[in-house]
ROROLO-245966 format. One record per atom (N, C-alpha, C): atom name; residue number from 1; residue in one letter; x, y, z. Coordinates in steps of 0.1 Angstrom, whole numbers, plus 5000, padded with zeros to 4 digits. Layout:
+------+-----+------+------+------+------+
! atom ! seq ! type !   c1 !   c2 !   c3 !
+------+-----+------+------+------+------+
!   CA ! NUM !    A !    X !    Y !    Z !
...
+------+-----+------+------+------+------+
***
This chain:
+------+-----+------+------+------+------+
! atom ! seq ! type !   c1 !   c2 !   c3 !
+------+-----+------+------+------+------+
!    N !   1 !    M ! 8034 ! 9785 ! 4731 !
!   CA !   1 !    M ! 8026 ! 9773 ! 4729 !
!    C !   1 !    M ! 8019 ! 9770 ! 4743 !
!    N !   2 !    V ! 8026 ! 9772 ! 4753 !
!   CA !   2 !    V ! 8021 ! 9768 ! 4766 !
!    C !   2 !    V ! 8008 ! 9775 ! 4769 !
!    N !   3 !    T ! 8008 ! 9789 ! 4767 !
!   CA !   3 !    T ! 7996 ! 9796 ! 4770 !
!    C !   3 !    T ! 7984 ! 9792 ! 4762 !
!    N !   4 !    S ! 7986 ! 9787 ! 4750 !
!   CA !   4 !    S ! 7974 ! 9782 ! 4742 !
!    C !   4 !    S ! 7970 ! 9769 ! 4746 !
!    N !   5 !    H ! 7978 ! 9761 ! 4754 !
!   CA !   5 !    H ! 7974 ! 9748 ! 4758 !
!    C !   5 !    H ! 7965 ! 9749 ! 4770 !
!    N !   6 !    I ! 7967 ! 9759 ! 4779 !
!   CA !   6 !    I ! 7959 ! 9760 ! 4791 !
!    C !   6 !    I ! 7944 ! 9760 ! 4788 !
!    N !   7 !    P ! 7939 ! 9769 ! 4779 !
!   CA !   7 !    P ! 7924 ! 9769 ! 4777 !
!    C !   7 !    P ! 7919 ! 9756 ! 4771 !
!    N !   8 !    V ! 7928 ! 9750 ! 4762 !
!   CA !   8 !    V ! 7924 ! 9737 ! 4756 !
!    C !   8 !    V ! 7922 ! 9726 ! 4766 !
!    N !   9 !    V ! 7932 ! 9725 ! 4775 !
!   CA !   9 !    V ! 7931 ! 9715 ! 4786 !
!    C !   9 !    V ! 7920 ! 9718 ! 4795 !
!    N !  10 !    N ! 7917 ! 9730 ! 4798 !
!   CA !  10 !    N ! 7906 ! 9734 ! 4807 !
!    C !  10 !    N ! 7893 ! 9730 ! 4800 !
!    N !  11 !    A ! 7891 ! 9733 ! 4787 !
!   CA !  11 !    A ! 7879 ! 9729 ! 4780 !
!    C !  11 !    A ! 7877 ! 9714 ! 4780 !
!    N !  12 !    L ! 7888 ! 9707 ! 4777 !
!   CA !  12 !    L ! 7886 ! 9692 ! 4777 !
!    C !  12 !    L ! 7883 ! 9687 ! 4791 !
!    N !  13 !    N ! 7889 ! 9693 ! 4801 !
!   CA !  13 !    N ! 7885 ! 9688 ! 4815 !
!    C !  13 !    N ! 7871 ! 9691 ! 4818 !
!    N !  14 !    V ! 7865 ! 9702 ! 4814 !
!   CA !  14 !    V ! 7851 ! 9705 ! 4816 !
!    C !  14 !    V ! 7842 ! 9693 ! 4810 !
!    N !  15 !    I ! 7845 ! 9690 ! 4797 !
!   CA !  15 !    I ! 7838 ! 9679 ! 4791 !
!    C !  15 !    I ! 7839 ! 9666 ! 4798 !
!    N !  16 !    L ! 7852 ! 9662 ! 4802 !
!   CA !  16 !    L ! 7854 ! 9650 ! 4809 !
!    C !  16 !    L ! 7847 ! 9649 ! 4822 !
!    N !  17 !    K ! 7848 ! 9660 ! 4830 !
!   CA !  17 !    K ! 7841 ! 9661 ! 4843 !
!    C !  17 !    K ! 7826 ! 9660 ! 4841 !
!    N !  18 !    R ! 7820 ! 9667 ! 4832 !
!   CA !  18 !    R ! 7806 ! 9666 ! 4830 !
!    C !  18 !    R ! 7801 ! 9652 ! 4826 !
!    N !  19 !    K ! 7809 ! 9645 ! 4819 !
!   CA !  19 !    K ! 7806 ! 9632 ! 4814 !
!    C !  19 !    K ! 7811 ! 9621 ! 4824 !
!    N !  20 !    D ! 7818 ! 9625 ! 4834 !
!   CA !  20 !    D ! 7824 ! 9616 ! 4844 !
!    C !  20 !    D ! 7833 ! 9605 ! 4837 !
!    N !  21 !    I ! 7842 ! 9611 ! 4828 !
!   CA !  21 !    I ! 7852 ! 9602 ! 4821 !
!    C !  21 !    I ! 7865 ! 9605 ! 4827 !
!    N !  22 !    T ! 7872 ! 9594 ! 4830 !
!   CA !  22 !    T ! 7886 ! 9594 ! 4835 !
!    C !  22 !    T ! 7895 ! 9590 ! 4823 !
!    N !  23 !    P ! 7903 ! 9600 ! 4818 !
!   CA !  23 !    P ! 7911 ! 9597 ! 4807 !
!    C !  23 !    P ! 7922 ! 9587 ! 4810 !
!    N !  24 !    T ! 7926 ! 9579 ! 4800 !
!   CA !  24 !    T ! 7937 ! 9569 ! 4802 !
!    C !  24 !    T ! 7949 ! 9575 ! 4795 !
!    N !  25 !    N ! 7960 ! 9570 ! 4800 !
!   CA !  25 !    N ! 7973 ! 9574 ! 4793 !
!    C !  25 !    N ! 7974 ! 9568 ! 4779 !
!    N !  26 !    T ! 7980 ! 9575 ! 4770 !
!   CA !  26 !    T ! 7982 ! 9570 ! 4757 !
!    C !  26 !    T ! 7997 ! 9568 ! 4755 !
!    N !  27 !    L ! 8000 ! 9563 ! 4743 !
!   CA !  27 !    L ! 8014 ! 9562 ! 4740 !
!    C !  27 !    L ! 8021 ! 9575 ! 4739 !
!    N !  28 !    L ! 8013 ! 9585 ! 4736 !
!   CA !  28 !    L ! 8018 ! 9599 ! 4735 !
!    C !  28 !    L ! 8023 ! 9604 ! 4749 !
!    N !  29 !    H ! 8016 ! 9600 ! 4760 !
!   CA !  29 !    H ! 8021 ! 9603 ! 4773 !
!    C !  29 !    H ! 8035 ! 9598 ! 4775 !
!    N !  30 !    G ! 8037 ! 9585 ! 4772 !
!   CA !  30 !    G ! 8050 ! 9579 ! 4773 !
!    C !  30 !    G ! 8061 ! 9586 ! 4765 !
!    N !  31 !    A ! 8057 ! 9589 ! 4753 !
!   CA !  31 !    A ! 8067 ! 9596 ! 4744 !
!    C !  31 !    A ! 8071 ! 9610 ! 4750 !
!    N !  32 !    Y ! 8061 ! 9617 ! 4755 !
!   CA !  32 !    Y ! 8063 ! 9630 ! 4761 !
!    C !  32 !    Y ! 8072 ! 9629 ! 4773 !
!    N !  33 !    D ! 8070 ! 9619 ! 4782 !
!   CA !  33 !    D ! 8078 ! 9616 ! 4794 !
!    C !  33 !    D ! 8093 ! 9613 ! 4789 !
!    N !  34 !    A ! 8094 ! 9605 ! 4779 !
!   CA !  34 !    A ! 8108 ! 9602 ! 4774 !
!    C !  34 !    A ! 8115 ! 9614 ! 4769 !
!    N !  35 !    M ! 8107 ! 9623 ! 4762 !
!   CA !  35 !    M ! 8113 ! 9635 ! 4757 !
!    C !  35 !    M ! 8118 ! 9644 ! 4768 !
!    N !  36 !    I ! 8110 ! 9645 ! 4779 !
!   CA !  36 !    I ! 8114 ! 9653 ! 4790 !
!    C !  36 !    I ! 8126 ! 9648 ! 4797 !
!    N !  37 !    S ! 8127 ! 9635 ! 4798 !
!   CA !  37 !    S ! 8139 ! 9628 ! 4804 !
!    C !  37 !    S ! 8151 ! 9631 ! 4796 !
!    N !  38 !    T ! 8150 ! 9631 ! 4783 !
!   CA !  38 !    T ! 8162 ! 9634 ! 4775 !
!    C !  38 !    T ! 8166 ! 9648 ! 4776 !
!    N !  39 !    L ! 8156 ! 9657 ! 4776 !
!   CA !  39 !    L ! 8160 ! 9671 ! 4777 !
!    C !  39 !    L ! 8166 ! 9675 ! 4790 !
!    N !  40 !    K ! 8164 ! 9668 ! 4801 !
!   CA !  40 !    K ! 8170 ! 9671 ! 4814 !
!    C !  40 !    K ! 8185 ! 9671 ! 4813 !
!    N !  41 !    A ! 8190 ! 9662 ! 4804 !
!   CA !  41 !    A ! 8205 ! 9661 ! 4803 !
!    C !  41 !    A ! 8211 ! 9670 ! 4793 !
!    N !  42 !    D ! 8203 ! 9676 ! 4784 !
!   CA !  42 !    D ! 8208 ! 9685 ! 4774 !
!    C !  42 !    D ! 8210 ! 9699 ! 4778 !
!    N !  43 !    R ! 8219 ! 9705 ! 4771 !
!   CA !  43 !    R ! 8223 ! 9719 ! 4773 !
!    C !  43 !    R ! 8225 ! 9726 ! 4759 !
!    N !  44 !    G ! 8223 ! 9739 ! 4759 !
!   CA !  44 !    G ! 8226 ! 9747 ! 4747 !
!    C !  44 !    G ! 8219 ! 9743 ! 4735 !
!    N !  45 !    A ! 8227 ! 9742 ! 4724 !
!   CA !  45 !    A ! 8222 ! 9739 ! 4710 !
!    C !  45 !    A ! 8216 ! 9725 ! 4710 !
!    N !  46 !    A ! 8222 ! 9715 ! 4718 !
!   CA !  46 !    A ! 8216 ! 9702 ! 4718 !
!    C !  46 !    A ! 8202 ! 9702 ! 4724 !
!    N !  47 !    F ! 8200 ! 9710 ! 4735 !
!   CA !  47 !    F ! 8187 ! 9711 ! 4741 !
!    C !  47 !    F ! 8177 ! 9717 ! 4731 !
!    N !  48 !    D ! 8181 ! 9728 ! 4724 !
!   CA !  48 !    D ! 8172 ! 9735 ! 4714 !
!    C !  48 !    D ! 8168 ! 9725 ! 4704 !
!    N !  49 !    R ! 8178 ! 9718 ! 4698 !
!   CA !  49 !    R ! 8175 ! 9709 ! 4687 !
!    C !  49 !    R ! 8166 ! 9697 ! 4691 !
!    N !  50 !    N ! 8169 ! 9691 ! 4703 !
!   CA !  50 !    N ! 8161 ! 9680 ! 4708 !
!    C !  50 !    N ! 8147 ! 9684 ! 4712 !
!    N !  51 !    Y ! 8146 ! 9696 ! 4718 !
!   CA !  51 !    Y ! 8133 ! 9701 ! 4722 !
!    C !  51 !    Y ! 8124 ! 9703 ! 4709 !
!    N !  52 !    V ! 8130 ! 9709 ! 4699 !
!   CA !  52 !    V ! 8122 ! 9712 ! 4687 !
!    C !  52 !    V ! 8118 ! 9699 ! 4680 !
!    N !  53 !    N ! 8128 ! 9690 ! 4679 !
!   CA !  53 !    N ! 8125 ! 9677 ! 4672 !
!    C !  53 !    N ! 8115 ! 9670 ! 4680 !
!    N !  54 !    G ! 8116 ! 9670 ! 4693 !
!   CA !  54 !    G ! 8106 ! 9663 ! 4701 !
!    C !  54 !    G ! 8092 ! 9669 ! 4700 !
!    N !  55 !    Q ! 8091 ! 9683 ! 4698 !
!   CA !  55 !    Q ! 8078 ! 9689 ! 4696 !
!    C !  55 !    Q ! 8072 ! 9685 ! 4683 !
!    N !  56 !    V ! 8081 ! 9684 ! 4672 !
!   CA !  56 !    V ! 8076 ! 9680 ! 4659 !
!    C !  56 !    V ! 8069 ! 9666 ! 4661 !
!    N !  57 !    E ! 8076 ! 9657 ! 4667 !
!   CA !  57 !    E ! 8071 ! 9643 ! 4668 !
!    C !  57 !    E ! 8059 ! 9643 ! 4677 !
!    N !  58 !    Y ! 8059 ! 9651 ! 4688 !
!   CA !  58 !    Y ! 8048 ! 9651 ! 4697 !
!    C !  58 !    Y ! 8035 ! 9657 ! 4690 !
!    N !  59 !    Q ! 8037 ! 9668 ! 4683 !
!   CA !  59 !    Q ! 8025 ! 9674 ! 4676 !
!    C !  59 !    Q ! 8020 ! 9665 ! 4665 !
!    N !  60 !    K ! 8029 ! 9657 ! 4658 !
!   CA !  60 !    K ! 8024 ! 9647 ! 4648 !
!    C !  60 !    K ! 8015 ! 9637 ! 4655 !
!    N !  61 !    G ! 8020 ! 9632 ! 4666 !
!   CA !  61 !    G ! 8012 ! 9622 ! 4673 !
!    C !  61 !    G ! 7999 ! 9627 ! 4679 !
!    N !  62 !    N ! 8000 ! 9640 ! 4684 !
!   CA !  62 !    N ! 7988 ! 9646 ! 4689 !
!    C !  62 !    N ! 7978 ! 9648 ! 4678 !
!    N !  63 !    A ! 7982 ! 9653 ! 4666 !
!   CA !  63 !    A ! 7973 ! 9655 ! 4655 !
!    C !  63 !    A ! 7967 ! 9642 ! 4650 !
!    N !  64 !    A ! 7975 ! 9631 ! 4650 !
!   CA !  64 !    A ! 7969 ! 9618 ! 4646 !
!    C !  64 !    A ! 7959 ! 9613 ! 4656 !
!    N !  65 !    L ! 7961 ! 9616 ! 4669 !
!   CA !  65 !    L ! 7951 ! 9612 ! 4679 !
!    C !  65 !    L ! 7938 ! 9620 ! 4678 !
!    N !  66 !    F ! 7939 ! 9633 ! 4675 !
!   CA !  66 !    F ! 7927 ! 9641 ! 4673 !
!    C !  66 !    F ! 7920 ! 9637 ! 4660 !
!    N !  67 !    E ! 7928 ! 9634 ! 4650 !
!   CA !  67 !    E ! 7921 ! 9630 ! 4637 !
!    C !  67 !    E ! 7914 ! 9617 ! 4639 !
!    N !  68 !    Q ! 7920 ! 9608 ! 4646 !
!   CA !  68 !    Q ! 7913 ! 9595 ! 4649 !
!    C !  68 !    Q ! 7900 ! 9598 ! 4657 !
!    N !  69 !    E ! 7900 ! 9607 ! 4666 !
!   CA !  69 !    E ! 7888 ! 9610 ! 4674 !
!    C !  69 !    E ! 7877 ! 9615 ! 4664 !
!    N !  70 !    I ! 7881 ! 9624 ! 4656 !
!   CA !  70 !    I ! 7872 ! 9630 ! 4646 !
!    C !  70 !    I ! 7865 ! 9620 ! 4637 !
!    N !  71 !    Q ! 7874 ! 9610 ! 4633 !
!   CA !  71 !    Q ! 7869 ! 9600 ! 4623 !
!    C !  71 !    Q ! 7861 ! 9589 ! 4630 !
!    N !  72 !    N ! 7866 ! 9585 ! 4642 !
!   CA !  72 !    N ! 7861 ! 9573 ! 4648 !
!    C !  72 !    N ! 7854 ! 9574 ! 4662 !
!    N !  73 !    G ! 7855 ! 9586 ! 4668 !
!   CA !  73 !    G ! 7850 ! 9588 ! 4681 !
!    C !  73 !    G ! 7835 ! 9586 ! 4682 !
!    N !  74 !    A ! 7831 ! 9581 ! 4694 !
!   CA !  74 !    A ! 7817 ! 9578 ! 4696 !
!    C !  74 !    A ! 7809 ! 9589 ! 4703 !
!    N !  75 !    D ! 7817 ! 9598 ! 4710 !
!   CA !  75 !    D ! 7810 ! 9608 ! 4718 !
!    C !  75 !    D ! 7810 ! 9621 ! 4710 !
!    N !  76 !    P ! 7798 ! 9627 ! 4707 !
!   CA !  76 !    P ! 7797 ! 9639 ! 4699 !
!    C !  76 !    P ! 7804 ! 9651 ! 4705 !
!    N !  77 !    D ! 7804 ! 9652 ! 4718 !
!   CA !  77 !    D ! 7811 ! 9664 ! 4724 !
!    C !  77 !    D ! 7826 ! 9663 ! 4722 !
!    N !  78 !    L ! 7832 ! 9651 ! 4724 !
!   CA !  78 !    L ! 7846 ! 9649 ! 4722 !
!    C !  78 !    L ! 7850 ! 9650 ! 4708 !
!    N !  79 !    K ! 7842 ! 9646 ! 4699 !
!   CA !  79 !    K ! 7845 ! 9648 ! 4684 !
!    C !  79 !    K ! 7845 ! 9662 ! 4681 !
!    N !  80 !    Q ! 7835 ! 9670 ! 4686 !
!   CA !  80 !    Q ! 7835 ! 9684 ! 4683 !
!    C !  80 !    Q ! 7847 ! 9691 ! 4689 !
!    N !  81 !    F ! 7851 ! 9687 ! 4701 !
!   CA !  81 !    F ! 7863 ! 9693 ! 4708 !
!    C !  81 !    F ! 7875 ! 9690 ! 4699 !
!    N !  82 !    A ! 7876 ! 9678 ! 4694 !
!   CA !  82 !    A ! 7887 ! 9674 ! 4685 !
!    C !  82 !    A ! 7887 ! 9683 ! 4672 !
!    N !  83 !    R ! 7875 ! 9685 ! 4666 !
!   CA !  83 !    R ! 7874 ! 9693 ! 4654 !
!    C !  83 !    R ! 7879 ! 9707 ! 4657 !
!    N !  84 !    Q ! 7875 ! 9713 ! 4668 !
!   CA !  84 !    Q ! 7878 ! 9727 ! 4672 !
!    C !  84 !    Q ! 7893 ! 9728 ! 4675 !
!    N !  85 !    T ! 7899 ! 9718 ! 4681 !
!   CA !  85 !    T ! 7913 ! 9718 ! 4686 !
!    C !  85 !    T ! 7923 ! 9715 ! 4675 !
!    N !  86 !    L ! 7920 ! 9706 ! 4666 !
!   CA !  86 !    L ! 7930 ! 9701 ! 4656 !
!    C !  86 !    L ! 7936 ! 9713 ! 4648 !
!    N !  87 !    P ! 7930 ! 9723 ! 4644 !
!   CA !  87 !    P ! 7937 ! 9734 ! 4637 !
!    C !  87 !    P ! 7948 ! 9740 ! 4646 !
!    N !  88 !    K ! 7946 ! 9741 ! 4659 !
!   CA !  88 !    K ! 7956 ! 9746 ! 4668 !
!    C !  88 !    K ! 7968 ! 9737 ! 4668 !
!    N !  89 !    I ! 7965 ! 9724 ! 4668 !
!   CA !  89 !    I ! 7976 ! 9714 ! 4669 !
!    C !  89 !    I ! 7984 ! 9715 ! 4656 !
!    N !  90 !    V ! 7977 ! 9716 ! 4645 !
!   CA !  90 !    V ! 7984 ! 9717 ! 4632 !
!    C !  90 !    V ! 7992 ! 9729 ! 4631 !
!    N !  91 !    D ! 7987 ! 9740 ! 4636 !
!   CA !  91 !    D ! 7995 ! 9753 ! 4637 !
!    C !  91 !    D ! 8008 ! 9751 ! 4645 !
!    N !  92 !    H ! 8007 ! 9744 ! 4656 !
!   CA !  92 !    H ! 8019 ! 9742 ! 4664 !
!    C !  92 !    H ! 8028 ! 9733 ! 4657 !
!    N !  93 !    L ! 8023 ! 9723 ! 4650 !
!   CA !  93 !    L ! 8032 ! 9714 ! 4642 !
!    C !  93 !    L ! 8039 ! 9721 ! 4632 !
!    N !  94 !    K ! 8032 ! 9730 ! 4624 !
!   CA !  94 !    K ! 8039 ! 9738 ! 4614 !
!    C !  94 !    K ! 8050 ! 9747 ! 4619 !
!    N !  95 !    R ! 8047 ! 9753 ! 4631 !
!   CA !  95 !    R ! 8057 ! 9762 ! 4637 !
!    C !  95 !    R ! 8069 ! 9754 ! 4641 !
!    N !  96 !    A ! 8066 ! 9742 ! 4647 !
!   CA !  96 !    A ! 8077 ! 9734 ! 4652 !
!    C !  96 !    A ! 8086 ! 9729 ! 4640 !
!    N !  97 !    E ! 8079 ! 9725 ! 4629 !
!   CA !  97 !    E ! 8086 ! 9721 ! 4617 !
!    C !  97 !    E ! 8095 ! 9732 ! 4611 !
!    N !  98 !    K ! 8089 ! 9744 ! 4611 !
!   CA !  98 !    K ! 8097 ! 9755 ! 4606 !
!    C !  98 !    K ! 8109 ! 9758 ! 4615 !
!    N !  99 !    L ! 8107 ! 9757 ! 4628 !
!   CA !  99 !    L ! 8118 ! 9759 ! 4637 !
!    C !  99 !    L ! 8129 ! 9747 ! 4635 !
!    N ! 100 !    A ! 8124 ! 9735 ! 4633 !
!   CA ! 100 !    A ! 8133 ! 9724 ! 4631 !
!    C ! 100 !    A ! 8141 ! 9726 ! 4619 !
!    N ! 101 !    A ! 8136 ! 9732 ! 4609 !
!   CA ! 101 !    A ! 8143 ! 9734 ! 4596 !
!    C ! 101 !    A ! 8155 ! 9744 ! 4599 !
!    N ! 102 !    T ! 8155 ! 9751 ! 4610 !
!   CA ! 102 !    T ! 8166 ! 9760 ! 4613 !
!    C ! 102 !    T ! 8176 ! 9753 ! 4622 !
!    N ! 103 !    G ! 8174 ! 9740 ! 4625 !
!   CA ! 103 !    G ! 8183 ! 9733 ! 4634 !
!    C ! 103 !    G ! 8179 ! 9735 ! 4648 !
!    N ! 104 !    G ! 8167 ! 9741 ! 4650 !
!   CA ! 104 !    G ! 8162 ! 9743 ! 4664 !
!    C ! 104 !    G ! 8166 ! 9757 ! 4669 !
!    N ! 105 !    R ! 8173 ! 9765 ! 4661 !
!   CA ! 105 !    R ! 8178 ! 9778 ! 4666 !
!    C ! 105 !    R ! 8167 ! 9788 ! 4664 !
!    N ! 106 !    L ! 8164 ! 9795 ! 4675 !
!   CA ! 106 !    L ! 8155 ! 9806 ! 4674 !
!    C ! 106 !    L ! 8160 ! 9818 ! 4667 !
!    N ! 107 !    A ! 8152 ! 9825 ! 4660 !
!   CA ! 107 !    A ! 8157 ! 9837 ! 4652 !
!    C ! 107 !    A ! 8164 ! 9847 ! 4660 !
!    N ! 108 !    S ! 8160 ! 9849 ! 4672 !
!   CA ! 108 !    S ! 8166 ! 9859 ! 4681 !
!    C ! 108 !    S ! 8180 ! 9855 ! 4686 !
!    N ! 109 !    K ! 8184 ! 9843 ! 4684 !
!   CA ! 109 !    K ! 8197 ! 9838 ! 4689 !
!    C ! 109 !    K ! 8208 ! 9843 ! 4681 !
+------+-----+------+------+------+------+
***
């Protein structure tokens, strides 16, 4: 997942820089920070389970944010970016949900 995020973040940063937009933190940032704090104390199966469950919730929030941009956004470039990126977010959500259904255990474990 991380390797697919890098080009997405880079593409968004190009748009924001070109338009001189400074992004603001969303509730999603706070939720992500809380998830990271929780994971720092976890080990083993608890880490796996909490990581996967956190990813499910994060990707749900991320998808909702992008859907809102598509429906209500004022900037055509950001709306197009959201349209192009949402399928990747939905894919990550489906993968996380599938993994969560296993209790967060990877198949190779």
